[in-house]
N, C-alpha and C positions, 0 to 999 in steps of 0.2 A: 732402161737400166739392169743389168742383168742383176740378181741379188746373191749375196754372199752365200755358200753350204753353209749349213749349219752343223759346229760340230758338237758332238757327246764330251760331255766333261769328264775326266774318269774322276772318280769320287773317293778311289781309297786310299788312305794313311800315307803316302807317300805315292801323289801321281807320277804316272811316268811321262820324259817328256817325249814329246814326238820326234820323230827323227826325221821328217820331213816336214817344217814349217809350211802352212797352206802360203800359195800365195795368189793375189788378184792382181785382175788388170789396173792398168791406171785409171782406166775410167771408176772402176768399182772404189779404189781409193780415193779420188777426188770427191766421190759424191758423199761418200759417209766416214765422217770422222772417224778414226782408229780405235780411240778411246771409245766410241760409242759403237763398235764391233765389238767388241769386248766385253763391253755392257750387255747389250745385247741377249749373245750368248749365253752368260752368265745367268740371266734374268729369266731366259728361259729354262735352262737347265734347272733353276729353284721351281718356277711355274709347273713343269713336269713330272717335279720327282726328282729328280737326276741325283739332286742335290737337296738334301733333305734337313728337317730346322736339326739343329744342332751341330751339322757335320763341319767340319773345318774347309772352308778354301784353300789350294793352292797357293802356296807363298806369292808375293808380288813379282821374284826373283823366277821362278817357274813358271807364273801364266805370261812374264816377260820374253821367256824362250818360243815357249809352247804357240803366241799369237805374232812371234816377231817384231817384237816391240819395247817400247822402250817402260822400264817402271814407273817413272813418270805419267807415262799415258796406262797403265796399268790400275794405279793408285789415282786417279783419276776417276775412269769406270768404276772401281768399287766403292770411291766416295759416294760418287750417285747411287748406287747400291745401298749404301746408309743412310743417306736422304729420304730414299723411299721405305725404309726401314726395314729392309730387308736380309742387312746383315747389320752386325755388332763387329765393332775392333777392340783389342785391348790389347796394349803393350807388351810382348812377352808370350800372350796367350793366341794370338792369329785374331783368322778373321771369321766369325761363324755366322752359318745361314739362321737366320730370325722371320723366314716368311711366315705372315700372316695366315696362319690358317681357316679360317673362317671366310675367306674369301678364297683360299687357292682354291682349285680343282681338283677333285682327291677321285679316288677310285675305290669302292668300299664291296669285299666280298662278302657273299650269302653262304653260309654253309648250314644245309637246312637239311638233312636229311628225311625229313618226312615230307618235303615240299612234294605236291601230287600224292601223296598218299593222307594226308591229313587235311582238312578242308581250311581249316585254320590260315594255314600260310600264307596260301594264295593272297588272301584278301587282305592279310598284311602285310604283303612285300608289295601288289599293292597300294596300299598308304602309305607307304616310303616314298614310290615315283612320284605317288602324286601332291607330296610335299612341297610347298615353295620352297622349304631349304634345301628341297635335293636337285633343284636344278639345274644347277653349277656341276654337280657331281654323276660319276657314273656308278653301278651297278655290275656286278660279275655276279652270274647264276651259275651254281654248282647244286647239283643231289642224286641223291640215288634213288632207282625203282627196284632196286632187286634184293632179293632175302636180307632179312636182319640182317645175318650175317658178313653178305658182301656189303650191305652198308658199313658196315664199320670201318673194312677195307676202305672202300672208296669215301669214307669221310676224312679217313686219314691221307688218304693219295690227295683231294681237295686240298686238306692242310699246306700238304707242303706246297703245291702249286701255287695257292696265293702267298706265301709267304718268299718262294721265287721269283715273283711278279712284282714282288712290295708295296702291296696295296696299304691302304692307309686306316684301314681298319675293319676289322669282320664281325659281323652280325651273325651270332652262333645259337642253334635251337640243337640242345645237348640231345645224344641217343637218349632211345628209351628200348623194353621191351625185350635186351638181350643179356644175359648173365656178366658178359665182359663189358657194361656198356659205363660204369663207373668207371674202372680203366681207363678207357678208350678214351673218354670227356676227357678226363685231368690231363693224358697223354698230349691231348690236342690243346689243348690251355695252355700245358705248357711251352707248347711249341711256340707258338704264338707270342709269348712271355719272352723267350728265350732270342726272336727275332724282332721284338721291341713292337709287335703290330699290337693295337687298343683290341680290346673286346665287349662286345656288350649281348648281353644274352637276352636270347628272344623267348616270351612266353615260360621259362623254367631255367633253373639253375640245377647245375647235375649235381651238388653234394645235398646227400642224403635232408629228407624235409624233418627238422627245421631249422638244419644248419645253411650256412651262406657259404658261395664262393666268393673270392676278393673283387667282380666284377659287378658291371651296373645289369639290372637287370629290366627289363621292360615287360608286362603281362597285366595279369586281371588278380585282383585279391582273390584268389582260391580259398582261402579259408572264410570271409565271409560270402563267396558265392557258395558253399558247401553250406553254410549260416543259413541264408536267406532261402533257397529252395528245402533244405527242411524244415524249416520253420512255417514257409507256407503251409506243409503238408499236417504240422500237429493243429495249424489252427483251425483246418478245414477236418476235424476230426480221425486224421492218422495215427494208431493206438502202436502199432507194430512195422516199424521202418527198418529194412534194410538198408544199407548200402554195399552195392558191387560195383567191382574193379577187375581190370586185369592184373596178373601179377606183373612184377619188372616194371611198373609206372612211370611217369613222369614224379618229379617232388610235386607237381602241380596237383596228382592226387590226392598224396599222403594232405597236402593243405585244405582240399575239398575235404575228407576225412575227418579232419579236426575240427573243421568247422560242422559237420552232420554230429559230432559228438556232444559238441557246446552247445549246439540247439535243442540237443535233449537234455541235457542239463540243466540248461536256462529255462525248459517247461517246468522243471520242477516235480514235487510228489513219487509215486515209485520209477527208482531208474531202472530201464529196460535192460536185458542182457545185449552184450556187445554184437552185434548181427552186420559185423562188416564182415562180409566171405571176397574174397580174391580167387579169381581164376578163369579161364576162358566162355566169355559168354554165349559161344558158339555150341556148343558144348550141352549136349541135351542133361549126361549126367549130373555137370556145376549145377543146372537149374533145376534139377530134382531134390538136389540135396539144399540148395536155399529154400525152396517151399517145404522140404522136409522137416528141417531142421531150426527153418525162421518164421515159418506158419506167418508170410508177411503181409498186409494190407496194403502196404504199398512200398515200394522203392525204390531210394536217388540211385540212381546212375552215373558214375565218374566222370563220364559225357554221353554226347549223343547216340554215337555211333553204338558206344554200348548197349543205351534206352533200347535201341532200334534192334538192334538183336536180341534181348532179353525178351521185349514187343514181341516181337517174330516166335522165341521157343513156347512165351506163352500162347500164343492166340493155333498155334499147333497143338496144343495141350486141351484147347476146349476154356481155357480160362479167358473170361471177357475183362478186355482193360476199358473204363477205370473201375467198371461195376463189383468186381471181383477182388481186383490190385491195382492199383495208384499206381503210374509210369513218371519220372521224372528226370530231365538229363540236364547238362550243364553245357552252353560254349553258344549253342541256338544258331547251328551249322544250315546251309541252304535247304537241307532234303527235311529239316525237323518240322515244319509245317504240310510235310507232303506226306507223312507214312500213314498209314491203314489208319491209324486214331492218332490225329496233330500233336506233337510232344509238347508240353510245358516244359521249359527248360530256361535256364541264365544265360541271358544274352550277353554276349562280350565285342566292344564296337572295334574290331579287326584293323579298321583304318587307322583308326586312331592310334593305336599302339606301336602300327607301321610310323603313323609322323613321330611319333613320340620318342621310336626308336633315334629316326634319323637326328632329333635335336639332340637326344643323348648322346650318340656317338660324337657329335659337332663342340659340344660344351668338353667331351672327355677328353678332346685334341686340344684345343685352346687351351685347357685347364688340366694338365695331368693328375696333379695330385691333390685334385678333390674325391671326397669320401667316397667309400663306394654307396652307390645310392639303388634303391627298390624303386620304382617307376609302377603303381599299381594301379589300375585304373577300375572302376566301379562297375560293378555288372546290375542287369536289372530285369526281374522277374517277369516273363511272358507265358500268360496264362492261352492253355489251348485245350482240349477236350480229356487231356491225357492223364490230368489229376483231380475229375470228378468235379471242378467247380468250373462256371459259366464265366468266360472275359469277361474282362471289368473296361470298360471302353478308357480308362486315365490308365492302364496300363499297356496298351497297345501301341507298339512302336509306329513311327508316324514312317 
């Protein structure tokens, strides 16, 4: 039996009537009841997202013209959709889609400008794909490998591409390291708002720390991470601990700075002067300024890549790590254990972040009125040689 062609449903507020109704041969008409043909077309449109949650279906009269059938037949098809919980019918308001989003197949967009540049995002995305909750759904990948100014342009282009594709939601890791990042990030978020597309932030918020945007965020507890790694140095005798980060970093870094300062304050006694320094860790002059102004015996780096560059700069100056200056990082990226002096750092479970991000998005789709949530995973101190203490078996990752 030849299966009927599938018609796309026009979802504009006033659906246009097809000028030429579909014709079917007698074999097709006798094999499949007319109401069932209408039901299957509408069911497919709802499942594919052509008819989205909350949208109004064409009237029974319009559907009757479209399918060249009676209103009674159309009403029977719509009633079956209602019995399956896919639509609701209210007198005077029409019929609206109530597709159960948790069981629908969704297409989600990934807007991660740093994908391929920052090591944490690849394992986060892998965690999203491996989550059992993601199996019925699809992820669209998009990122920029250009310079930071080009990243801004490409991020906005990808934003509008996702809107045109009517994705079910977007996982967004806001831009950093450019003067215009805050403006561009807000513009992207506002565009998704206008399109009615939910956003879940990955790793970071675009609002300046400690402010928060209105979107769900999944990442680590950065304040706790900064506190724990600084506390470790203090407990092992460090007296003058500097904190080093790049300028225009994401709000995560400012959370880590807050944790660093709290650890110093919690230590009590004479509070040391503020030794937070922002600059380019690859710049020898910046490193010279840190050494001259701070006289550190330990340095907490905002992340592992900063720690690797500071370590390289110290080695070039003949300064031994950890004998003369201890170095620690945050993130525990793949190469942290492979540096000339293996790096002590705070480990974040990126796969768990990805899995939680999928769960958060599905919950947001199912219950749009949920309050804004921060889903912050705890980190774990991984002891290696750079901090000057011997790793303890109980702290090793398995």
